[in-house]
N, C-alpha and C positions, 0 to 999 in steps of 0.2 A: 661732304665732309671736307673740312679745311686741311691744308697741308700742315704738318707739324715739323718743328725743328728738332733735330736729334731723335727722330722717330724710331722706335724699336717695336718690332712685332713680338708680342709675348706668346701668343698661340693663335691657332685658327682651327676651326672644326674641319671635319673630313671634306676635303676639296672635291671629292667625287660625287657629292650630293647636290641636289638642285638648290638647296638653301645653305648658305655658309655664314658663319660669324667669325670675324677677326677681332682680336683684342690687341690694341696698340697703346703705347705711351709715348709722350713727347711734350714739347713746349709749343704754345701758340706764339703769335708775334709779340705778345706782351710778356713773354716768359712765365706765363701761368702754366702749371703742370696739368696736362690733360690725359686722362686715361679713358679710352673709348672702346665700346663694343659696337662693332659695325655689322649690321644684319643685311645680307645681300641675297635676294631671291632671284636666281637666274631665270626662273620660269615666269615671273611676273615682277618686273622692275618697279611697279607702283608700290610694292610692299617693302622696298628698301628703306631702312631707318637706322638710327644710331642713338645710343645713350652714352653720355660722357660725365665723368666726375672731373670737376675743375677746381684746382687749388690755386687761389690767387698767388701772385709772386711772393708776397710776404709769408703766406702759409707754406708754400713749397720750400722757401728758404729755411723755415722752421723745421720742416720735415727732414731736409738735408742735414741740418745740424744734429737733429736727434738720431739720424742714421749714421752720422759721422762720415759723410761723403760730401764732395763739392757739389754745389747746386747743379752745375752743368752735367754731372754724372748721374743724376737721379733717374732718368729714363733707362739707362743701361743697368743701373743697380737694381731697379725694380724688375726689369726683364730677367736679370740673373737670379734674383731671389725667387722668381716664379718658374725657373727653368725645369723644375720637376714636372710641371704641367705639359711642357713640350714633349715629354717622353711618353705621354698617353697615346696608345695606338688607336688610330681612327677616332679622334676625339669627337664627341657629340656636341650639339648646341648646349646641352646642360653642362658639360664639362667646361666649356668656355665661360658660361654664366657663373659657374661655381668659382672659377679662378678670379673672375671680376669681383665676385663677392668677397673672396679672401683678401684681395687687394684693398677693397673698401674697409674691411674689418681692421686690417693693419693700419690704415690711415687714421681710423677712429681711435685705435689703441694708442697711437702716438699723440693724440690730443689735437689733431689738425681739423680745421673746418674746411668744408668744400661745398660747392654748388653742383646740382645736377642739371645738365643741359641735354635736352632731347630734341632730336630731329625726327619729326613724325613722318610717316609714309604719306604718299599722295592722297590716301583716303582719310588722312587725319588721325590715324591710329598709331599706337606704340606697339612695336613688335619685338622689342628686346628690353 
């Protein structure tokens, strides 16, 4: 997974489990907005993978205008809008996936286009 600029952790599943999912938002080096769900299997690293929603710079600028925030504030704004999810006690993988789905739904409701980028596990499978 690439390092993101202005990266914000939106939520993560229960860290005491052998499989964890993190939901993050930030900008890539081209200032495209990236929202990623990262699946980490501590028992079998071959199963690590991720799924990302990527809004090109022009689309993320459009989203910022619609949300009435500065472009550079988008990751923080999205994380704050989803803050209710961070209050879930011992969040499950499904909770993280539901939060990811809610963010996607919001982006679609704002009329923005995005691409899905997947990093498959070492077995060539998608796990999130």
